[in-house]
N, C-alpha and C positions, 0 to 999 in steps of 0.2 A: 463511467460505467453505471453509477447510480442513476444518472439522468436517463440513460438508455433503458434501464430496467423499469424505472417509473413510467416512462412513456409507453413502453410495450404493455405494461399492466393496464394503463388507462385505455390504450387503443383497443385492447381485448374486449372492453365493455362499451365500445362505440363512442368513446370521448374523442372530440376533435383535439389533437395534440400537435405541438410543434416543438422540436428541439432546436434551440438557438446556440450555435457553436461558434466561438470566436475564431477558431483556427480553421485550417483547410481540411481537417479530418477530425473525426470524433475520437474519444478515448481518453483525452487528457494526458496524464503521464503514462497511462497504460495504452500506449499507442506505438507508432513505428515511424521510421523515416529511412531514406535511401542515401547511401554514399557510395560512389563508384560502382553503381549498379547492384550493391548489396543491401539487403534489408536488415535494419537494426531495430530490435525491440527495446522500447524504453521502460517497460515496467514488468514484463512477464518473466521475472527470474524463476518463480515457481508459484503456482496457485496454492493457497491453503484450503482447508476444509474438504479434503478428499473424502469421497464416499462411494461405495460400490452401488450400482444401479438399483439393487433390491432394498437398500436401506431407506425406507420411506420417510423416516423422521429426521434424517441428516439434513443440515442446512442446504447443501448443494442440490439435493433432490427436491426439497421443498421449494427452492427457488425455481427449478425448472418447471414444476407443476404450476406455480403461480404465473409463469410467463408462457405456459403452454408450449414448451419446448420439449423435444424428444430427448430424454436422458440416454436412451439406448443408442441413439445416433451420435451422441457426444462421446467420441472415443478419448479415453484418458490414459495417461502413462504415469505410474507411481514413481516416486523418487527411489534411487538406489539406496540412499541413506545419507544422513547429514552428521556433522560433527561439531561439538563445542570444544574449543581448544584454549586452555589456559597454560601458564608457564609450567605448572606442576602436574596437571591432570587433563585427561581428555574423556569426553563422553560421546558416545554415538547414539543416534536415535533414527528410527524409521517410522513408517506409518502404522506400525504395531507397537503400542505403548509398552508391551512386555520387553521389548529390546532396551528401552531406556531404563525400565525398572531393573533389569538384569545388570546393566552397566553400573547403576547406582549401588546395587547389592554387592557388586564386586569391588568397586572403587571406594564407596562410602558405606560399608556394611551397617554401621550404626544408624544410618538414616533410611534404610530400606523400608521399615515399617512406617516411618513418618511420611515417606513419599506415597505409600499406599493410602494413608489417611488423607493426605493432601489431595490426591486424585479423587477420592470419594467426596471430599468437601467441594471440589470444583464441579463435579457432576451434579451435586444437589443445589448449587448456588445459581440464582437467577440474576444475571448481570444487568438486566434491562428494567428491573424494578426501581422506582425512585428511592434513592438512599444517599446519605452523605458520603463524601470522599473518605476512603479508608486506605491505609498504607498496605500495599502488597508485601513489601519487605517485612513489616511487622507481623502480618498474618502468616506468611510462609514460615517465619521463625517459630511460631507456635507448634508447627508440625516437624520441622527439620532442625536438628541441633547444630549442624555444621555450617558455619558462615560461608565457606568456600563453595559448597554445593548450592547455597542460595544464590550466590553471584553467578554461578554457571547456568542455573536454570533461568535466571532473569535475562542473561545475555541475548539469546536469540529472540526472546519475546519482545524485549525492548527495541532491539535493532529492527525487528520486522514490523513493529507497529505501535510504538509508544510515543505519545506527544509530550510527555512530561519529562523533566530532567531528574535523573538519579533515583527516582522512585516511580511507582506505578499505581494508579488507582486500582483498587482491588477488582472492581468490575471489569476494567480493561485487561487486567491480568487473567481473569477467568476466561474472557473471550479469546485471548491469544493462546492460553494454555490449551484450550479445547481445539483451536484452529491448527496449531503447530504440532503439539505433542500427541493429542488424542485422535485427531483426524489426519493431519499430515499434509505433505507437499505432493503436488502432481502437476503435470502439464497436459493441456489438450493436444490432440493431434493437430499438426500444422502450426502456424505462427499466430501472433496477436492480430495480424491483418486478416487472417482467415476467420478468427473468432469474431472480430468486429464486423466483418462483412456478413457473417451468419446472423448476428443480432440485428444489424441494420436491415437486412433483407426481410427478416421476420417482422420487424416493426413496420416497414413500408408495406408489406403484404396485408397488414391490418389497417392500412389507410393513414398511417402516421407520416408526418412531414419532417424532414431534416433540412436545416439551412446552415451551411458552413460559411465561414468568414462573415458572420452576422453577430458580432459582439454586442452585448448589452451594456449600455453606459448608465442608464437610469431606470429605476423602478418608479412608475407613475402612481401616485397615491391619491386617495380621496377619503379623508377621515381615517378610519382604521381598516380601510380596504386598499388593496393594490388593484388599480384599474387597468394596468398594462405595463408595457416596457418601451423604452426608446433605444434604438440601435445606434451604432457608431455612424451609420449613414444618415441619421436624423429621422428615419422611419419610426412611426409609433405603431405598436401592435396591441390591440385590446386583449384582455385575458380575464377569465372568470377565476382563475387560480394560477399561482406561479410556484414552481418548485425550483429552488436555487441550489446548485451543486458547486458553487464557487467558494464555499466556506462562509463562516460567520463574518469575518473581516471584509471579504469581498462583497458580501450581501449588504452589510452596513454602509459600505462605501457607495452603493448605488441608491441609497435612500436620500430624501431631500434634507433631513435633519442632520446636523453636525454633532457627532457623538465621539470625539477623539479619545476621551478617557476610556469609554466603554470599549471602543474598537481596540485600543492598545492592550486591554486585558485579554483579548481573544487571540492576539498574535502569538504563534508558536515560535519556539527557539531551536527546534531540532531539524537540521537539514543535513544534506550529504553531498559529497562529490563522488561520481562514479565513472570508471573507465571500462570500456568494452574493448577487448582484444580479440582479433580473429587470427587463428593459427591453424596450420595443417593438422589433421587428426593424429598422425604419428607423433606429434609433439607431446601429446598426453602421456605417452608411454615413458617419457623422460622426466616427468615431474610427479609430485604427490597430488593425484587427481581423483582419488576414490570417492570423495564426498560430493553429494549434490550441492549442498551449501555448507561451507566451512566458516562458522562463526568464531571469532578469535578475540582475545584480549591479552595483551602483553603484561597486564597487571593482574595480580590476584584479586585486588579490589576492583571490580568492574566499574568503570567511569563512563557515565552516559549523560553528557551535557554539551552545550555549545562550547567548543574548544576556544582557548585564548588565541592560539595560532590559527591560521587559515584552515588547517586540516589536522585531525588527530589520527596519526598513522598507527597508533597502538591499539586501536579498536576497529573492527570492521567485519566484513563478510566477503568471502570469495565464492562465487557461484559458477558452477559448470552446467550450463543449460542442456548439454548433451547427456547428462547423467540421470536419465529416467528410463525405466524398463520399456523396451520395445520401440524406442524412437529409431527412425531411419538413421543410418550411419553416414552422415554427410562428410565430404572430404575436408571441409573447413568447419571448425568448431569455435565457439566463443568461450572466453573466460571473462567474467565480470568481477570487478573489485570495487567495493564501496566503503567509504569512511565518513564519520561525522565531519561536518565542515561549518565554518563560521560565515554566515551570510554577509555580515557587515564588512568582512575583509575583502570579499569579492566585489561588493558594492563600491567600497572606497577605491579599489583598483580601477573600477570601470569609470569612476568619475561621473561626468555629465552625459556620457555617451548613452544613446537610447537605441536607435535602429541597429547600429553596428557596435561591436565590442571594442573597447579601447586597447591600445597596445599594452599598457601595464596589466590590464585584466588578462589578456591572452598570455602574456609572459608568466603571470602568477599561476594561471591554470596549468600551463606546460611544466612549470617548475614542480608543482605538487604532484602532477601526474607522474613525472619522472621519479620523484622521491617514493611515491606509492609503488611504482613498478619495481624499484630497487628493493624495497622492503618485502614485497610479496615474493619476489624471486628468491630471496634468502629463505623465506618460509616454506615454499613449495617446490623450489627449483627454478632455474633460470630458463624462461621461455622467450625472453626478449629477442634473441637472434632470429626467431622463427615467426615473429609477428608480421602478418601480411597487410593488416590495416588496424587502426585503433582510433577511438574517439572518446571524448570525455565531456561530461556535463557537470555543471556546478549548481549551487543554490539559485543563482540568477536564471539559469535555464529552467529549473523547476518552477520558479515563480512565473516566468513568462508563459510556459505552456500549460500549467495546471491552474493558474490563478491563485495558488496558495501564497498568502502574504509571507514575506521573508523566506520564501523557499521551503516553508515548513511542510514537508511531505505528509505528515500525519495530522496536519491541521492544528486547531486550537487545543490548548490543554484543558479548556472548559468545554465539555461536551453538552450538547442540547439533545438529550435522548429522545424526547417526544417530537422533535423537529418543529416545534411551534415558535412563532415570533410574535411581536406585539400587533402584527396585522393579521386579521382573521383568515385571509386567503393566501398568505405567504408562508411557505414551509421550507425548511432546510433538510437536505438529504446528503448522504455521503459521509466523508471522514468526520466532519464536525458533529454528526449525530452519534458518533461513537462506534460505528461499524468500520472494519478495516480489511484490507485485501480486496481482491476482485470479487470474490463471492460475497464478502461482507458489504462492500459498497453496493452491489446489486440488490442484496436483501434490504439495505437501507431504503433504496428507492421504492421497492415493493411495499415495505412497511409503512412509509409515509402515505402512499396512495391508499393502502387498505385502511389505515386508521383515520384518515382525514378526508378522503375524496370519493370513496366508494361506499355503497350501502352494505349492510350486514349480509344480505342475500348474495351479493357478488363475492363476498369474502369466504363463502362456504366452501369453495374449492381449494 
């Protein structure tokens, strides 16, 4: 998504641009595939950063202006409401921050004023200024006296976009707090396929080129400049500038120098296993299905790190993609279940297999999918007899289709906020710049272009 946005922004100003995509379609993990004639979305649980069309300063609307897209023609559907569920307490939140404040005032009355002060702090904090790492946990504790409430507030923010284990950089916390609690979840009209087609059509109308199944293997350098790229086919394409959206580790791997120690520092550890279940719509009436996103922890102390076992069933999120205001009521609806997972467990099970997955890997995936289904059925009600189709992806799937090393969905724990590298015309955009979610990823691409590749006059809009 960051690559698409960067390319659109450049093409708007007459720059000759080309998107090189390794796979058969764009979007990375925010894409789609078909099974038995049905479309499965791989990333569009819910978009963050909702804003009404008239809010000119909101990230979503600023993005659309930068890309010269019509916000009014972009139909959106806000969430019904989401829930944070711990063993002893529950909190509900919507796209209106007052809902969460009222929930906290009722459940944690001694923390209500502190939450108001925390919100004011977040509004005033600029997360994109250069500054040293600071602990989100410690900062929140200066406002909120209740340790359990701190855990509950961190749960959805970490699950939805944190690349670090157990704590969160304060800047990333501010970004996610604004995106999830202050702006909130929504879905566009249609599917991710429709959204990608819209973006690609706009890009191509501006003269941009897209080449799929054109994976890049090498960045060709001359001194401190990148002079072009080499594709898997052996073809070389010259370039005045390159924006890489495969992350810091993937980008380092394409350079001629060997930097194993540095690359290892950028490898993320947070990955997930996710199952998608299709059920007839009447099934929803038999289960606990009111939340758009149900973030849960079976422990009062929220644990967020790579599990020792292949999957941590005690933590996760259940998403109901049909639970948005005004969506068409399809006969078949999806239930999506996500848990933290151990990349190396699935790697070891797969062994030396490359093109096709090994039998031990397939067995491991099926075993944990079954355990997850049993666990979730106890939590929200048993829907398994009504499943008409199901599919599961693992950290290896994420690595293969997104290029994220070790299946780390949220990329490196070390963010490169300015997008700069040691090469004057090579830039990073996307997750490893520190922007997260679909809107954040696209803003990342736009920001890199504005800061490094366009003149100040072009940025005036």
